[in-house]
TIRO-2110 file (N, C-alpha, C; in Angstrom, 1 decimal):
// TIRO-2110
10.2, -5.0, 3.2, N, 1, A
10.2, -6.4, 2.8, CA, 1, A
11.2, -7.3, 3.7, C, 1, A
11.8, -6.8, 4.8, N, 2, A
12.6, -7.5, 6.0, CA, 2, A
12.3, -7.3, 7.1, C, 2, A
12.7, -8.2, 8.1, N, 3, A
12.4, -8.0, 9.5, CA, 3, A
12.5, -6.7, 10.0, C, 3, A
13.5, -6.1, 9.5, N, 4, A
13.9, -4.5, 10.1, CA, 4, A
13.2, -3.6, 9.1, C, 4, A
12.1, -2.9, 9.9, N, 5, A
11.0, -2.0, 9.1, CA, 5, A
10.7, -0.9, 10.0, C, 5, A
10.5, -0.1, 9.2, N, 6, A
9.8, 1.2, 9.9, CA, 6, A
8.3, 1.1, 10.3, C, 6, A
7.8, 1.5, 11.5, N, 7, A
6.5, 0.9, 11.7, CA, 7, A
5.6, 1.9, 11.1, C, 7, A
4.3, 1.9, 11.0, N, 8, A
3.4, 2.7, 10.4, CA, 8, A
3.6, 3.8, 10.7, C, 8, A
3.6, 4.2, 12.2, N, 9, A
3.8, 5.8, 12.6, CA, 9, A
5.3, 6.0, 13.2, C, 9, A
5.8, 5.2, 12.5, N, 10, A
7.4, 5.5, 12.7, CA, 10, A
7.9, 4.8, 14.1, C, 10, A
7.3, 5.0, 15.2, N, 11, A
7.8, 4.3, 16.3, CA, 11, A
6.7, 3.3, 16.7, C, 11, A
7.5, 2.1, 17.4, N, 12, A
6.6, 1.0, 17.9, CA, 12, A
5.4, 1.3, 18.9, C, 12, A
5.9, 2.2, 19.8, N, 13, A
5.1, 2.5, 21.0, CA, 13, A
3.9, 3.1, 20.4, C, 13, A
3.8, 3.8, 19.1, N, 14, A
2.6, 4.5, 18.7, CA, 14, A
1.6, 3.5, 18.0, C, 14, A
2.2, 2.4, 17.8, N, 15, A
1.4, 1.2, 16.7, CA, 15, A
0.0, 1.2, 17.3, C, 15, A
-0.2, 0.7, 18.5, N, 16, A
-1.5, 0.7, 19.2, CA, 16, A
-2.7, 1.6, 19.1, C, 16, A
-2.1, 2.9, 18.7, N, 17, A
-3.0, 4.2, 18.6, CA, 17, A
-3.0, 4.5, 16.8, C, 17, A
-2.6, 3.4, 16.2, N, 18, A
-2.6, 3.9, 14.7, CA, 18, A
-3.8, 4.3, 14.2, C, 18, A
-5.1, 3.5, 14.4, N, 19, A
-6.4, 3.6, 13.9, CA, 19, A
-7.0, 5.0, 14.4, C, 19, A
-6.8, 5.3, 15.8, N, 20, A
-7.3, 6.5, 16.2, CA, 20, A
-6.5, 7.6, 15.5, C, 20, A
-5.3, 7.6, 15.6, N, 21, A
-4.5, 8.9, 15.1, CA, 21, A
-4.8, 8.9, 13.6, C, 21, A
-4.9, 8.1, 12.6, N, 22, A
-5.2, 8.2, 11.2, CA, 22, A
-6.7, 8.6, 11.1, C, 22, A
-7.6, 8.2, 11.8, N, 23, A
-9.0, 8.8, 11.8, CA, 23, A
-9.2, 10.2, 11.8, C, 23, A
-8.3, 10.6, 12.9, N, 24, A
-8.5, 12.1, 13.3, CA, 24, A
-7.6, 12.8, 11.9, C, 24, A
-6.6, 12.1, 11.4, N, 25, A
-5.9, 13.4, 10.6, CA, 25, A
-5.8, 12.8, 9.1, C, 25, A
-6.2, 11.7, 8.8, N, 26, A
-6.2, 11.3, 7.2, CA, 26, A
-7.6, 10.6, 6.9, C, 26, A
-7.8, 10.9, 5.7, N, 27, A
-9.0, 10.3, 4.9, CA, 27, A
-8.8, 8.8, 4.5, C, 27, A
-8.5, 8.1, 5.5, N, 28, A
-8.1, 6.8, 5.0, CA, 28, A
-9.0, 6.0, 4.4, C, 28, A
-10.6, 5.9, 4.9, N, 29, A
-11.5, 5.3, 4.7, CA, 29, A
-11.8, 5.5, 3.1, C, 29, A
-11.6, 6.6, 3.0, N, 30, A
-12.1, 7.2, 1.4, CA, 30, A
-10.9, 6.7, 0.7, C, 30, A
-9.7, 6.7, 0.9, N, 31, A
-8.4, 6.4, 0.3, CA, 31, A
-8.7, 4.9, -0.1, C, 31, A
-9.0, 4.1, 0.9, N, 32, A
-9.3, 2.6, 0.6, CA, 32, A
-10.4, 2.1, -0.1, C, 32, A
-11.5, 2.8, 0.0, N, 33, A
-12.4, 2.7, -1.0, CA, 33, A
-12.3, 3.0, -2.3, C, 33, A
-11.5, 4.2, -2.6, N, 34, A
-11.0, 4.6, -3.8, CA, 34, A
-10.3, 3.5, -4.5, C, 34, A
-9.3, 2.9, -3.8, N, 35, A
-8.4, 1.6, -4.3, CA, 35, A
-9.4, 0.7, -4.6, C, 35, A
-10.2, 0.1, -3.5, N, 36, A
-11.0, -0.9, -4.2, CA, 36, A
-11.9, -0.7, -5.5, C, 36, A
-12.5, 0.6, -5.5, N, 37, A
-13.0, 0.9, -6.7, CA, 37, A
-12.1, 0.8, -8.1, C, 37, A
-10.9, 1.2, -7.8, N, 38, A
-10.2, 1.2, -9.1, CA, 38, A
-9.6, -0.2, -9.2, C, 38, A
-9.7, -1.0, -8.3, N, 39, A
-9.2, -2.7, -8.6, CA, 39, A
-10.5, -3.3, -9.3, C, 39, A
-11.4, -2.7, -9.3, N, 40, A
-12.7, -3.1, -10.1, CA, 40, A
-12.5, -4.8, -9.8, C, 40, A
-12.9, -5.3, -8.7, N, 41, A
-13.1, -6.7, -8.5, CA, 41, A
-14.2, -7.6, -8.8, C, 41, A
-13.8, -8.7, -8.9, N, 42, A
-15.0, -9.6, -9.5, CA, 42, A
-14.9, -10.9, -8.4, C, 42, A
-16.1, -11.3, -8.4, N, 43, A
-16.3, -12.5, -7.3, CA, 43, A
-15.1, -13.6, -7.7, C, 43, A
-14.5, -14.2, -6.6, N, 44, A
-13.7, -15.2, -6.5, CA, 44, A
-12.2, -14.7, -7.1, C, 44, A
-12.0, -13.6, -7.4, N, 45, A
-10.4, -13.2, -7.7, CA, 45, A
-9.6, -13.0, -6.5, C, 45, A
-8.6, -13.4, -6.7, N, 46, A
-7.6, -13.5, -5.7, CA, 46, A
-6.9, -12.1, -5.5, C, 46, A
-6.9, -11.3, -4.5, N, 47, A
-6.3, -10.0, -4.2, CA, 47, A
-5.4, -10.0, -3.0, C, 47, A
-4.3, -9.2, -3.4, N, 48, A
-3.5, -9.3, -2.1, CA, 48, A
-3.4, -7.6, -1.8, C, 48, A
-3.6, -7.4, -0.3, N, 49, A
-3.3, -5.9, 0.1, CA, 49, A
-1.8, -6.3, 0.6, C, 49, A
-0.9, -5.7, -0.1, N, 50, A
0.6, -5.7, 0.5, CA, 50, A
0.7, -4.4, 1.4, C, 50, A
1.1, -4.8, 2.6, N, 51, A
1.2, -4.0, 3.8, CA, 51, A
0.0, -3.5, 4.2, C, 51, A
-1.0, -4.7, 4.7, N, 52, A
-2.1, -4.2, 4.9, CA, 52, A
-2.5, -3.5, 6.4, C, 52, A
-1.4, -3.3, 7.2, N, 53, A
-1.4, -2.8, 8.4, CA, 53, A
-2.8, -3.2, 9.4, C, 53, A
-3.7, -2.5, 9.7, N, 54, A
-4.6, -2.9, 10.6, CA, 54, A
-5.7, -3.3, 9.9, C, 54, A
-5.5, -3.6, 8.6, N, 55, A
-6.5, -4.3, 8.0, CA, 55, A
-8.0, -3.5, 7.4, C, 55, A
-7.8, -2.0, 7.5, N, 56, A
-8.9, -1.2, 7.3, CA, 56, A
-9.4, -1.7, 5.7, C, 56, A
-8.6, -2.0, 4.7, N, 57, A
-9.3, -2.3, 3.4, CA, 57, A
-9.8, -3.5, 3.1, C, 57, A
-9.1, -4.5, 4.3, N, 58, A
-9.8, -6.1, 4.0, CA, 58, A
-11.2, -6.0, 4.8, C, 58, A
-11.2, -5.1, 5.8, N, 59, A
-12.5, -4.7, 6.4, CA, 59, A
-13.6, -4.5, 5.6, C, 59, A
-13.2, -3.3, 4.6, N, 60, A
-14.0, -2.7, 3.7, CA, 60, A
-14.5, -3.8, 2.6, C, 60, A
-13.5, -4.5, 2.4, N, 61, A
-13.6, -5.7, 1.2, CA, 61, A
-14.7, -6.7, 1.8, C, 61, A
-14.6, -6.9, 2.9, N, 62, A
-15.5, -8.1, 3.4, CA, 62, A
-17.0, -7.9, 3.3, C, 62, A
-17.4, -6.6, 3.3, N, 63, A
-18.5, -6.3, 3.0, CA, 63, A
-19.0, -5.8, 2.1, C, 63, A
-18.1, -5.3, 1.2, N, 64, A
-18.3, -4.7, -0.1, CA, 64, A
-18.0, -5.8, -1.4, C, 64, A
-17.3, -6.9, -1.2, N, 65, A
-16.6, -7.6, -1.8, CA, 65, A
-16.5, -8.9, -1.1, C, 65, A
-17.7, -9.6, -0.7, N, 66, A
-17.3, -10.7, 0.1, CA, 66, A
-16.9, -12.1, -0.6, C, 66, A
-17.3, -12.0, -1.8, N, 67, A
-16.8, -13.2, -2.6, CA, 67, A
-15.4, -13.2, -3.2, C, 67, A
-14.7, -12.1, -3.0, N, 68, A
-13.3, -12.3, -3.5, CA, 68, A
-12.6, -12.8, -2.4, C, 68, A
-11.4, -13.5, -2.7, N, 69, A
-10.5, -14.2, -1.8, CA, 69, A
-9.2, -13.2, -1.6, C, 69, A
-9.5, -12.6, -0.4, N, 70, A
-8.7, -11.7, -0.1, CA, 70, A
-7.4, -12.2, 0.9, C, 70, A
-6.3, -11.5, 0.7, N, 71, A
-5.2, -11.8, 1.8, CA, 71, A
-4.5, -10.4, 2.1, C, 71, A
-3.9, -10.4, 3.2, N, 72, A
-3.3, -9.4, 3.7, CA, 72, A
-1.9, -9.5, 4.2, C, 72, A
-0.9, -9.0, 3.8, N, 73, A
0.5, -9.1, 4.2, CA, 73, A
1.1, -8.2, 4.7, C, 73, A
1.8, -8.2, 5.8, N, 74, A
2.4, -7.1, 6.6, CA, 74, A
3.6, -7.5, 7.3, C, 74, A
4.6, -7.1, 7.7, N, 75, A
5.9, -7.2, 8.4, CA, 75, A
5.7, -7.2, 9.8, C, 75, A
4.9, -6.3, 10.2, N, 76, A
4.6, -6.0, 11.7, CA, 76, A
3.7, -7.0, 12.4, C, 76, A
4.1, -7.8, 13.2, N, 77, A
3.4, -8.6, 14.0, CA, 77, A
2.2, -7.8, 15.0, C, 77, A
2.7, -6.7, 15.4, N, 78, A
1.8, -6.0, 16.3, CA, 78, A
0.6, -5.5, 15.7, C, 78, A
0.8, -5.0, 14.6, N, 79, A
-0.1, -4.2, 13.8, CA, 79, A
-1.2, -5.3, 13.1, C, 79, A
-0.7, -6.5, 12.8, N, 80, A
-1.5, -7.7, 12.4, CA, 80, A
-2.5, -8.0, 13.5, C, 80, A
-2.0, -8.1, 14.7, N, 81, A
-2.7, -8.6, 15.8, CA, 81, A
-3.9, -7.6, 15.8, C, 81, A
-3.9, -6.3, 15.5, N, 82, A
-5.0, -5.2, 15.6, CA, 82, A
-6.0, -5.7, 14.6, C, 82, A
-5.2, -6.1, 13.3, N, 83, A
-6.1, -6.4, 12.2, CA, 83, A
-6.8, -7.6, 12.5, C, 83, A
-6.5, -8.4, 13.4, N, 84, A
-7.1, -9.9, 13.5, CA, 84, A
-8.4, -9.6, 14.5, C, 84, A
-8.3, -8.5, 15.0, N, 85, A
-9.7, -8.2, 16.0, CA, 85, A
-10.8, -7.7, 15.2, C, 85, A
-10.6, -7.2, 14.0, N, 86, A
-11.7, -6.6, 13.0, CA, 86, A
-12.4, -7.7, 12.4, C, 86, A
-13.5, -7.2, 11.7, N, 87, A
-14.4, -8.4, 11.0, CA, 87, A
-13.7, -8.2, 9.7, C, 87, A
-12.9, -9.2, 9.3, N, 88, A
-12.3, -9.3, 8.1, CA, 88, A
-12.9, -10.1, 7.3, C, 88, A
-14.0, -10.8, 7.6, N, 89, A
-14.7, -11.9, 6.7, CA, 89, A
-13.7, -13.1, 6.5, C, 89, A
-13.6, -13.6, 5.4, N, 90, A
-12.6, -14.7, 5.0, CA, 90, A
-11.3, -14.2, 5.0, C, 90, A
-10.7, -13.2, 4.9, N, 91, A
-9.4, -12.8, 4.6, CA, 91, A
-8.6, -13.3, 5.4, C, 91, A
-7.1, -13.9, 4.8, N, 92, A
-6.2, -14.4, 5.3, CA, 92, A
-5.0, -13.3, 5.6, C, 92, A
-4.8, -13.3, 6.8, N, 93, A
-3.5, -12.3, 7.2, CA, 93, A
-2.1, -13.2, 7.5, C, 93, A
-1.1, -12.8, 6.8, N, 94, A
0.2, -13.3, 6.6, CA, 94, A
1.3, -12.5, 7.1, C, 94, A
2.0, -12.7, 7.9, N, 95, A
3.0, -12.1, 8.6, CA, 95, A
4.2, -12.4, 7.7, C, 95, A
5.0, -11.5, 7.4, N, 96, A
5.9, -11.3, 6.3, CA, 96, A
7.4, -11.4, 7.1, C, 96, A
8.3, -12.2, 6.4, N, 97, A
9.6, -12.2, 6.7, CA, 97, A
10.6, -12.4, 5.6, C, 97, A
11.6, -11.8, 5.3, N, 98, A
12.3, -12.0, 4.3, CA, 98, A
12.1, -11.1, 2.7, C, 98, A
12.9, -11.2, 1.9, N, 99, A
12.5, -10.3, 0.6, CA, 99, A
11.5, -10.8, -0.2, C, 99, A
11.3, -12.2, -0.2, N, 100, A
10.4, -12.9, -1.2, CA, 100, A
9.1, -13.2, -0.5, C, 100, A
8.0, -12.7, -1.4, N, 101, A
6.9, -12.9, -1.0, CA, 101, A
6.7, -14.3, -0.8, C, 101, A
5.8, -14.8, 0.3, N, 102, A
5.4, -16.2, 0.3, CA, 102, A
4.1, -16.7, -0.6, C, 102, A
4.3, -16.7, -1.7, N, 103, A
3.3, -16.8, -2.9, CA, 103, A
3.9, -17.4, -3.9, C, 103, A
3.2, -18.2, -4.7, N, 104, A
3.7, -18.6, -6.1, CA, 104, A
3.6, -17.6, -7.1, C, 104, A
4.4, -17.9, -8.4, N, 105, A
4.3, -17.0, -9.1, CA, 105, A
2.8, -17.0, -10.0, C, 105, A
2.3, -16.0, -10.4, N, 106, A
1.1, -15.7, -11.1, CA, 106, A
-0.2, -16.3, -10.3, C, 106, A
-0.1, -16.0, -9.0, N, 107, A
-1.2, -16.4, -8.2, CA, 107, A
-2.3, -15.5, -7.9, C, 107, A
-1.9, -14.1, -7.9, N, 108, A
-3.1, -13.1, -7.6, CA, 108, A
-3.7, -12.4, -8.9, C, 108, A
-4.8, -12.2, -9.1, N, 109, A
-5.5, -11.4, -10.1, CA, 109, A
-5.3, -10.0, -10.0, C, 109, A
-5.1, -9.5, -8.9, N, 110, A
-5.1, -8.2, -8.4, CA, 110, A
-4.0, -8.0, -7.2, C, 110, A
-3.5, -6.8, -7.1, N, 111, A
-2.9, -6.6, -5.8, CA, 111, A
-2.9, -5.0, -5.4, C, 111, A
-3.0, -4.7, -4.2, N, 112, A
-3.1, -3.2, -3.8, CA, 112, A
-1.9, -2.9, -2.9, C, 112, A
-1.9, -1.6, -2.6, N, 113, A
-0.8, -1.3, -1.3, CA, 113, A
-0.9, 0.2, -1.3, C, 113, A
-1.4, 0.6, 0.0, N, 114, A
-1.7, 2.1, 0.3, CA, 114, A
-0.6, 2.4, 1.6, C, 114, A
0.0, 3.6, 1.2, N, 115, A
0.8, 4.2, 2.5, CA, 115, A
1.9, 3.4, 2.9, C, 115, A
2.4, 2.4, 1.9, N, 116, A
3.5, 1.4, 2.3, CA, 116, A
4.9, 1.7, 1.6, C, 116, A
4.8, 2.1, 0.3, N, 117, A
6.3, 2.2, -0.3, CA, 117, A
7.0, 3.4, 0.0, C, 117, A
6.4, 4.5, 1.0, N, 118, A
7.3, 5.5, 1.5, CA, 118, A
8.0, 5.3, 2.7, C, 118, A
7.7, 4.2, 3.2, N, 119, A
8.6, 3.6, 4.4, CA, 119, A
9.6, 2.8, 3.9, C, 119, A
10.0, 2.4, 2.6, N, 120, A
10.9, 1.6, 2.1, CA, 120, A
11.9, 2.3, 1.1, C, 120, A
13.1, 1.9, 1.4, N, 121, A
14.2, 2.6, 0.8, CA, 121, A
14.4, 2.2, -0.8, C, 121, A
15.1, 2.8, -1.5, N, 122, A
14.9, 2.6, -3.0, CA, 122, A
15.2, 1.1, -3.4, C, 122, A
16.1, 0.5, -2.7, N, 123, A
16.2, -1.3, -3.0, CA, 123, A
15.1, -2.0, -2.6, C, 123, A
14.5, -1.4, -1.5, N, 124, A
13.2, -2.2, -1.0, CA, 124, A
12.1, -1.8, -2.0, C, 124, A
12.1, -0.6, -2.5, N, 125, A
11.1, -0.6, -3.5, CA, 125, A
11.0, -1.2, -4.7, C, 125, A
12.4, -1.2, -5.1, N, 126, A
12.3, -1.9, -6.4, CA, 126, A
12.2, -3.3, -6.3, C, 126, A
12.7, -4.1, -4.9, N, 127, A
12.3, -5.4, -4.9, CA, 127, A
10.6, -5.6, -4.6, C, 127, A
10.1, -4.8, -4.0, N, 128, A
8.7, -5.0, -3.6, CA, 128, A
8.1, -4.8, -4.8, C, 128, A
8.3, -3.9, -5.7, N, 129, A
7.4, -3.9, -7.1, CA, 129, A
7.8, -5.2, -8.0, C, 129, A
9.0, -5.8, -7.9, N, 130, A
9.5, -6.7, -8.4, CA, 130, A
8.6, -8.1, -8.1, C, 130, A
8.6, -8.1, -6.7, N, 131, A
7.8, -9.4, -6.2, CA, 131, A
6.3, -9.1, -6.5, C, 131, A
5.9, -7.9, -6.5, N, 132, A
4.2, -7.8, -6.7, CA, 132, A
3.9, -8.3, -8.3, C, 132, A
5.0, -7.9, -9.1, N, 133, A
4.8, -8.3, -10.6, CA, 133, A
5.0, -9.8, -10.6, C, 133, A
5.9, -10.6, -10.1, N, 134, A
5.9, -11.9, -9.9, CA, 134, A
4.7, -12.7, -9.4, C, 134, A
4.1, -12.2, -8.5, N, 135, A
3.1, -13.1, -8.0, CA, 135, A
1.6, -12.6, -8.9, C, 135, A
1.7, -11.8, -9.8, N, 136, A
0.4, -11.4, -10.4, CA, 136, A
0.5, -12.2, -11.6, C, 136, A
-0.8, -12.7, -11.9, N, 137, A
-1.3, -13.3, -13.1, CA, 137, A
-0.9, -12.3, -14.4, C, 137, A
-0.6, -13.0, -15.8, N, 138, A
-0.7, -12.2, -16.8, CA, 138, A
-2.0, -11.3, -16.8, C, 138, A
-1.9, -10.2, -17.1, N, 139, A
-3.3, -9.4, -17.2, CA, 139, A
-3.6, -8.9, -15.9, C, 139, A
-2.9, -9.1, -14.9, N, 140, A
-3.3, -8.6, -13.7, CA, 140, A
-3.2, -7.2, -13.4, C, 140, A
-3.7, -6.9, -12.3, N, 141, A
-3.7, -5.1, -12.1, CA, 141, A
-3.2, -5.0, -10.7, C, 141, A
-2.3, -3.6, -10.8, N, 142, A
-2.0, -3.6, -9.2, CA, 142, A
-2.1, -2.0, -9.3, C, 142, A
-2.6, -1.8, -7.8, N, 143, A
-3.1, -0.2, -7.5, CA, 143, A
-2.4, 0.3, -6.4, C, 143, A
-1.6, 1.5, -6.6, N, 144, A
-0.8, 1.8, -5.5, CA, 144, A
-1.2, 3.4, -5.0, C, 144, A
-1.5, 3.3, -3.6, N, 145, A
-2.0, 4.8, -3.2, CA, 145, A
-0.8, 5.2, -2.2, C, 145, A
0.0, 6.2, -2.6, N, 146, A
1.3, 6.5, -1.8, CA, 146, A
1.4, 8.1, -2.0, C, 146, A
2.5, 8.7, -1.1, N, 147, A
2.7, 10.0, -1.2, CA, 147, A
3.4, 10.1, -2.7, C, 147, A
3.2, 11.1, -3.5, N, 148, A
3.6, 11.3, -4.4, CA, 148, A
4.3, 12.7, -4.6, C, 148, A
4.3, 13.2, -5.9, N, 149, A
5.0, 14.7, -6.2, CA, 149, A
3.8, 15.4, -5.9, C, 149, A
4.0, 16.4, -5.0, N, 150, A
3.2, 17.5, -4.8, CA, 150, A
2.3, 18.4, -5.9, C, 150, A
1.3, 18.4, -5.4, N, 151, A
0.4, 19.2, -6.7, CA, 151, A
0.6, 20.6, -6.7, C, 151, A
1.2, 21.1, -5.5, N, 152, A
1.4, 22.7, -5.6, CA, 152, A
2.5, 23.0, -4.2, C, 152, A
3.0, 24.1, -4.3, N, 153, A
3.8, 24.6, -3.3, CA, 153, A
3.4, 24.4, -1.9, C, 153, A
2.2, 24.5, -1.5, N, 154, A
1.5, 24.2, -0.2, CA, 154, A
1.7, 22.9, 0.2, C, 154, A
1.3, 22.0, -0.8, N, 155, A
1.4, 20.3, -0.5, CA, 155, A
2.9, 20.3, -0.3, C, 155, A
4.0, 20.7, -1.1, N, 156, A
5.2, 20.5, -0.8, CA, 156, A
5.7, 20.8, 0.5, C, 156, A
5.1, 21.8, 1.0, N, 157, A
5.5, 22.6, 2.3, CA, 157, A
5.1, 21.5, 3.3, C, 157, A
3.9, 21.1, 3.1, N, 158, A
3.3, 20.2, 4.2, CA, 158, A
3.9, 19.0, 4.2, C, 158, A
4.5, 18.4, 3.1, N, 159, A
5.1, 17.1, 3.1, CA, 159, A
6.7, 17.3, 3.6, C, 159, A
7.1, 18.4, 3.5, N, 160, A
8.4, 18.7, 4.0, CA, 160, A
8.4, 18.6, 5.3, C, 160, A
7.5, 19.1, 5.9, N, 161, A
7.2, 19.1, 7.6, CA, 161, A
7.1, 17.6, 8.0, C, 161, A
6.5, 16.8, 7.3, N, 162, A
6.3, 15.4, 7.5, CA, 162, A
7.7, 14.8, 7.4, C, 162, A
8.2, 15.0, 6.4, N, 163, A
9.8, 14.5, 6.2, CA, 163, A
10.4, 14.8, 7.4, C, 163, A
10.5, 16.2, 7.9, N, 164, A
11.3, 16.5, 9.0, CA, 164, A
11.0, 15.5, 10.3, C, 164, A
9.8, 15.0, 10.3, N, 165, A
9.4, 14.3, 11.4, CA, 165, A
9.6, 12.7, 11.3, C, 165, A
9.3, 12.4, 10.0, N, 166, A
9.5, 11.0, 9.8, CA, 166, A
10.9, 10.9, 9.1, C, 166, A
11.2, 11.1, 7.9, N, 167, A
12.6, 10.9, 7.1, CA, 167, A
12.6, 11.4, 6.0, C, 167, A
13.9, 11.9, 5.4, N, 168, A
14.0, 11.8, 3.9, CA, 168, A
14.5, 10.8, 3.3, C, 168, A
15.1, 9.9, 3.7, N, 169, A
15.8, 8.6, 3.3, CA, 169, A
15.0, 8.1, 2.5, C, 169, A
13.5, 7.5, 3.0, N, 170, A
12.9, 6.7, 2.1, CA, 170, A
11.9, 7.4, 1.5, C, 170, A
11.4, 8.9, 2.0, N, 171, A
10.3, 9.6, 1.6, CA, 171, A
10.8, 10.5, 0.1, C, 171, A
12.2, 10.6, -0.2, N, 172, A
12.6, 11.5, -1.1, CA, 172, A
12.0, 11.1, -2.4, C, 172, A
12.3, 9.7, -2.8, N, 173, A
11.6, 9.2, -4.4, CA, 173, A
10.4, 9.4, -4.3, C, 173, A
9.4, 9.5, -3.3, N, 174, A
7.9, 9.6, -3.3, CA, 174, A
8.0, 11.1, -4.0, C, 174, A
8.5, 11.8, -3.2, N, 175, A
8.1, 13.3, -3.5, CA, 175, A
8.6, 13.7, -4.9, C, 175, A
9.7, 13.0, -5.2, N, 176, A
10.3, 13.3, -6.6, CA, 176, A
9.4, 12.8, -7.6, C, 176, A
8.6, 11.9, -7.4, N, 177, A
7.6, 11.4, -8.2, CA, 177, A
8.2, 10.2, -9.1, C, 177, A
9.1, 9.7, -8.4, N, 178, A
9.9, 8.3, -9.1, CA, 178, A
9.2, 7.0, -9.0, C, 178, A
8.3, 6.8, -8.2, N, 179, A
7.5, 5.7, -8.1, CA, 179, A
6.8, 5.1, -9.3, C, 179, A
6.6, 5.8, -10.4, N, 180, A
6.1, 5.1, -11.6, CA, 180, A
7.2, 4.6, -12.2, C, 180, A
8.4, 5.2, -12.2, N, 181, A
9.8, 4.7, -12.8, CA, 181, A
10.1, 3.2, -12.4, C, 181, A
10.0, 3.4, -10.8, N, 182, A
10.4, 1.7, -10.2, CA, 182, A
9.3, 0.8, -10.5, C, 182, A
7.9, 1.3, -10.7, N, 183, A
7.0, 0.4, -11.3, CA, 183, A
7.2, 0.0, -12.8, C, 183, A
7.7, 0.6, -13.6, N, 184, A
7.9, 0.4, -15.0, CA, 184, A
8.9, -0.5, -15.0, C, 184, A
10.1, -0.2, -14.2, N, 185, A
11.2, -0.9, -14.1, CA, 185, A
10.9, -2.6, -13.8, C, 185, A
10.0, -2.6, -13.1, N, 186, A
9.8, -4.0, -12.5, CA, 186, A
8.8, -5.0, -13.6, C, 186, A
8.6, -4.0, -14.7, N, 187, A
7.8, -4.9, -15.9, CA, 187, A
6.5, -4.6, -16.1, C, 187, A
5.8, -3.8, -15.4, N, 188, A
4.4, -3.3, -15.4, CA, 188, A
4.4, -2.3, -16.6, C, 188, A
3.2, -2.5, -17.3, N, 189, A
3.1, -1.6, -18.6, CA, 189, A
1.7, -2.0, -19.1, C, 189, A
1.0, -0.7, -19.1, N, 190, A
1.3, 0.7, -18.9, CA, 190, A
1.2, 1.0, -17.6, C, 190, A
1.9, 2.0, -17.1, N, 191, A
1.9, 2.6, -15.7, CA, 191, A
1.3, 4.1, -16.1, C, 191, A
0.0, 4.2, -15.1, N, 192, A
-0.5, 5.5, -15.3, CA, 192, A
-0.9, 6.3, -13.7, C, 192, A
-0.9, 7.4, -13.8, N, 193, A
-1.5, 8.0, -12.5, CA, 193, A
-3.0, 8.3, -12.7, C, 193, A
-3.6, 7.5, -12.1, N, 194, A
-5.2, 7.6, -12.3, CA, 194, A
-5.9, 8.4, -11.1, C, 194, A
-5.2, 9.3, -10.4, N, 195, A
-5.9, 10.3, -9.3, CA, 195, A
-4.9, 10.5, -8.2, C, 195, A
-5.5, 11.6, -7.7, N, 196, A
-4.7, 12.3, -6.6, CA, 196, A
-5.8, 12.8, -5.5, C, 196, A
-5.2, 12.9, -4.4, N, 197, A
-5.8, 13.8, -3.3, CA, 197, A
-5.0, 14.5, -2.6, C, 197, A
-5.2, 15.8, -2.3, N, 198, A
-4.4, 16.7, -1.5, CA, 198, A
-4.9, 16.6, -0.2, C, 198, A
-3.9, 16.5, 0.7, N, 199, A
-4.5, 16.1, 2.1, CA, 199, A
-3.5, 17.1, 3.0, C, 199, A
-3.7, 16.9, 4.6, N, 200, A
-3.0, 17.9, 5.4, CA, 200, A
-1.4, 17.6, 5.4, C, 200, A
-1.1, 16.6, 4.9, N, 201, A
0.3, 16.0, 4.7, CA, 201, A
1.2, 16.1, 3.3, C, 201, A
0.4, 16.4, 2.4, N, 202, A
0.9, 16.3, 1.2, CA, 202, A
0.0, 15.6, 0.1, C, 202, A
0.4, 15.3, -1.1, N, 203, A
-0.4, 15.0, -2.2, CA, 203, A
-0.3, 13.4, -2.1, C, 203, A
-1.6, 12.9, -2.1, N, 204, A
-1.4, 11.2, -2.0, CA, 204, A
-1.8, 11.1, -3.5, C, 204, A
-1.1, 10.0, -4.3, N, 205, A
-1.2, 9.7, -5.6, CA, 205, A
-1.9, 8.4, -5.6, C, 205, A
-2.6, 8.1, -6.8, N, 206, A
-3.0, 6.9, -7.1, CA, 206, A
-2.4, 6.3, -8.5, C, 206, A
-1.6, 5.4, -8.4, N, 207, A
-0.9, 4.5, -9.5, CA, 207, A
-1.6, 3.2, -9.7, C, 207, A
-1.6, 3.0, -11.1, N, 208, A
-2.0, 1.9, -11.9, CA, 208, A
-1.0, 1.1, -12.7, C, 208, A
-0.8, 0.2, -12.5, N, 209, A
0.2, -0.6, -13.2, CA, 209, A
-0.5, -2.1, -13.6, C, 209, A
-0.1, -2.5, -15.1, N, 210, A
-0.8, -3.8, -15.6, CA, 210, A
0.4, -4.7, -15.8, C, 210, A
0.1, -5.9, -15.7, N, 211, A
1.1, -7.0, -16.2, CA, 211, A
0.8, -7.6, -17.5, C, 211, A
1.4, -7.4, -18.4, N, 212, A
1.2, -7.9, -19.7, CA, 212, A
1.0, -9.4, -19.9, C, 212, A
END
């Protein structure tokens, strides 16, 4: 949420290789398509991809939901330059700066975020969910895909290895299953786990939150 951020692959020099690395190691396209399915988008709805990275979700949206008014927000200017080279249709890319999102209250019908919140510390997570709640319309829907509580011992061990390489500071709340608590504290209700997928690096969980 602020200029000081953890790059997508932890180190800035790895950012240009992000798509290639993720394509080899993670089911990114499958996960992004699952997020889009859960959003259940309608024509002319406004949707935000918070932490859009290289624009994979927006690229899929441009072909599957071309009538949606899509926005991508990220704090990393280098990764946004990669996104700009993709076929994103009419999607708008916005570079973030500061803790407050550059959108008015009640602007979006839907918001989504995938593999972002594990990069944020507790205060940033809380601020992020609070901002997403603010910019959603009443009745709006949020879908989060991120690392969650491991489904079994193997998933916990694999994610422990990830934490050794990445960090424990921002990932500990994810693995402890605290994201739903932060989402609820921001005002979303109900908050539900609507799916999960075991991967080479741990359990990825899909959360749904609604703004009353």
